[in-house]
Structure formats: structure tokens, C-alpha cells
N, C-alpha and C positions, 0 to 999 in steps of 0.2 A: 504494500500500500504506500502511495506517495505521501511524503510529509506535507503538511500545510505550508502554503507559500505566503510570503509578505511581499507585496508588489507596489512600489511607488508608481504613481501615474503623473505624467507631465503633460500639461495642456499647452498646445501651441496656437498662437494667434498672431498673424502678421509677423511671423518669424521669431517671436519671443515667447518665453514662458509666461503664463498668466495663472492666477488663481481665479476660481469661479464660484459663484453663488447662484443656485437655481437656474443655471444655464443662461443667465442674462447679465450679470454684473461681473466684469473682469478687471483685474488689476495686474500690472506688470510685476513679475518676480525675478526676471533675469535671463541669463544665457543658457540655452538648452544644452550646449556642449559642456559647460562647467559643471552642471548638475550631474551629468551621467558619470563623471569621474568620481564625484562624491558618493553616489549611491553604489557604484561598483566597489569602492573601497570599504564602504560600510556593510557590504555583503547582503545587499538586497537579493532576493531570489530571482527576480525578473524585473524588467522595466517595461512600462507601456507608455508610448507617446501617442496622444490623440490630437490630430489637427482639427481644431474647431473654427478655423478661419473660414470666412465666407467669400473672400475675394481672391483666392489663389495667389497671394503675394507672400513671399518668404525670402529672408536672407539672414541666417543666423549670425553672420559677421557684422550685421548692423543692429544688433540688439541694444536695447536701452534698459539698463538695470535700475528702473525707477519703480519704487513701491508707493502706491497711493493714488496713482492715476485711475480715474474711473472709466476711462475708455482706452482700449488698446489701439484705437485709430488716431489718437491724439499725437500730433507731431511725428507721424510715421515718415522715416527718411525716404527721399525720392529714389534712393538706390535699391529699394526692396525688389526682389525678383520672385519668380514663381518656381524656383528650383528646389522643391521639397526633396527631390531625389538626392541632390547634393547634401542636403542636411542629413538625410538618412545615412548616407555614406560616411560623412564626417562623424556622426554620433556612433555608428557601429564600429568605427576604428578604435574608439575609446571604451566601448562597452564589452565587458568580459562575461556578461550574463545574458540569458535569453532576452531578446528584444522584440517587442511587438509594436507595429505602427498601424494606426487607423486614421481614417478620414479621407474622403474624396476617392474612395476605391469603387470604381464603376465597371471595370472590365477585367478579364483575366490578364491582360497585358499590364494593367495597373498593379496587380498582385505580383506578376512575374518580375517586373522591374524593381519593386521594393525588396523582394527576396534576393534578387541578384546583387543589390547594392547594400546588403547587410542585415536586413530584417530577418528574424527567425520565424515570425508569425505576422499575420495581418488581422486587423479587426474590421469587420464589415457590419454595416448597420442599415442605412436607408436602402441601399441597392438590394440587399437581401430581402427586405420587406416588399420592395417594388417588384422583384423578380426572384421568388424563392428558389427557382431552379438554378439560379446563380450559385447558391451554396453547393449544390450537387456538382456543378461543373468545376467549381473551385477545389472542392475536396478530391475530386477525381484527378484533376490536373496536378495538384501539389501535395496531396495527402491531407487527411483531416487534422493531423497534428499542427498544421499551419493555419487553420481557419478558426478564428474566434468570432462568434456572432455577438455583437453588442446589442443589448436590449435596454432601451431607455423607458422608464416607467413613471407615471404619475398616479398618485392615489387621490381619489375624489374625497374631499374632506366631509362632504355631506353623507355619502353612502359608504365610504370606506373601501370601495372597489378600486382595483388597479387596472390601468389600461396602458398598452404599449404606444409610444409616440415615435415619430420619425422627423427628419429634417430639423435637426438641432432641438428636438423637443417641442416643436411648434405644431405638428400635425397629428391628431389622434388617428389610430388605425382601426379601432373597434375590436382589437384582439386583447385577450388577457395575457399576462406574462407567461403563465403556465402553457397556454395553447401555443404561443409562439416558440417558447423554449423547446417544447416537445417536437414541434414541426422542424425547427432548426436541427435538432439532434437526428431526426429521421432522415433529413436531407444531407447529413454528413458533417455538421459542425463538430469540431473537436473540443471546444470549450464555449461557455457562455460568460460574457462580461455583463453583469447585471447592475445597472445604474439607477438609483433613485433620484429623479429630478428634484423632487420636493426636499430631499435631504442634502442635496449638493451644496457644499460650502457652509452648512448651518452649524456643524459641530455638535449636533444633537444625537449622533449615533446612527448606525445602520437601521433601515426598516427591517427589523429582524423577522417579522412575520412574512414579509415579501421574500426575503432571502431564503428562509426555511421552506416556504411553499414551492419555490422554483427548484431549489436544491433537491428536494425529495421527489420531484416529478420527473427528473432526468437522471441518466446514469453517467453523463459526462461531467467534468469539473465545472463548478460555478464559482466565479470570482465576484465577490461582493464589493460594491463601490458606491460611495455617496453618504456623507454624514459623519465621518470620523472626527471627533473633537478631542479625544484622549486615547492613550494607548490601550486602556481596558476595553474600548470599543472593538478592537481587533479580536480580543478574547471572546467577546460576546458573539461576534460574527462567525467565529469558528465553532464555538460550543452551542450557542442557542440558534444561530442561523444555519449551522451545519454546512457552511460554505467550504469548498476545497481550498480556496485562497482568499485572502483579504487584501484589498487595495485601497489606496487613498492618495490624494494630491496635496491639499493645503497643509496638512499637519506636518509634512516632511520638510517644508521649505525653510523654516526659520529656526530650527533647532539643530545644533551640532550633534552628530552621531545619532540622529533620530531613529534610524533604522535599527541600530544596535540596541538602543534603549527599548524600542518597541518589542524586539525579539526577546529581550530579557524578561519583559513583563509577560509575554506569551508563554515562555518556558516556565516561568514561576507559577503560572496557572495550571501547569501539568500537561501542556501541549508540546509534543515533540517536534519543535521547529528547528530548522538548521540555525546554528549560531555562527 
């Protein structure tokens, strides 16, 4: 049985790292290349980079390490490019652990070029919802171990029901997370990256009921994401949520050796995580 994994998630917008809250509010947090070296040294189990940019502009060499801006579009340098592939290549050269890239993957060629340039896995979201057969084609072409299906979920505060959303969490699909996770597994997904839109950046902990419901409905690994505010939330995600892996973005940005400290807390709770 595989050991539980701890996975930092890095969000890219306009070529820089940002922190996010409910998929709408973004703040600059720095250079995507510098962070990969830190997380590798701190022995993260994997890294996930998600491109949440909507304009196809990227240049990691022109990052602005500014914390506190409310818009990642503010003062964007004119030298930005759309070369996300160069970014993947540069990041992968520094990354000594499994690396997943997601965002703007629409064709098999998009997957192929990311894998050729250093990604170990890709995360697909809207394209899979628009064309579920794409999951089958991708897993057949590259192996299901490379294909992570990202599921973005909102919970209705009035009814408590959950629904899958697409296009950066803006469009409802009418599907429940369990329905879509099971279909994704049938079609060849190797893993599920389960994101709670409501919990994103709030620091209130995972939506444990959501995580547990999805994790118990499929046999492939489920990675929980969204809501971590303290290291004990990782323990809850593994024990109560029954996730195979726990992921977070914001909590790792501003604390030295955060991955090491998080793993120590997980181990202290009796979970056999790699140190």
C-alpha cells in the first residue's frame, strides 16, 4: 500500500505564483522557479503546478515578488510571453520529485509536449468535462498513471448538495462529484484532484464530508485540496477524509520548512508518511 502523500500546489497566473481565495481573489507570492527548489529540499512528495491564467501570457523570468496586490494583472510587464512550455522545462530541471502540470490542456499534443518537457503527470479539468472520451484517449496514449482529473466542487449553502463546476469554477455542470469521479475512473483517470471552491484560501479546513464521499466511491487515489489553514488539517484529510494524498497552496508559502513541519505533525498523529 502506498504511503500518504503531502503535495504543495503552486498556482500560476501571468507567469507568477499567486495565492487564491474562492477562485476569485489572487495575490502575488513570487517566483515559480525559486519555490520548486525549496519544496524539493524540504522533501515534498510531489508538486502540482496549476495554470489559472486566462490570457495565455507567461514569463517566469519577469516575475514580481510582490505580496499584497489584489490583482495579478496589475503592472504586468510588457515582456510577458505565452511560453508555458519553457516554464515547465525550467521548473522540471530543478524538480527532483514527481511533477504535475495542469491548465489549458485541450489536446493530446498539449499533454505530449508537457510530458516531453519534464512533467510526470498532467491535470485535466474542463476539457475532460466537455469531452469525457478525452480521458480515455489520454490514458490510452500515455498511461493512466499520467492522467489526473481535477474536479472543482461547490457546495450549495442552502441545500448542502455539491455540484461539479468547470471553466475556473464559473460554470455548473449539473453533475455530482461522486458521479463525475466514478465516470473519470471508468474512462481511465489515474488519480482525482478534488478541489473545494468554497474552501479555497479560507483556512477553515478541508470539506471532509466531500473528500470522504468521493474517496470511498472510487478505487483510484484522491488528492484533497482546498481549505488548509493549519497542519492538523492534513491529518484530518487523511484520517477523516480518507484521502490518499493531501494538498495545499497558501499554507506553504510563508513558513520556512513548512513541508517538514507538516510531515512531522502527520507522523505524530500515527500516519506513516515519508519524512
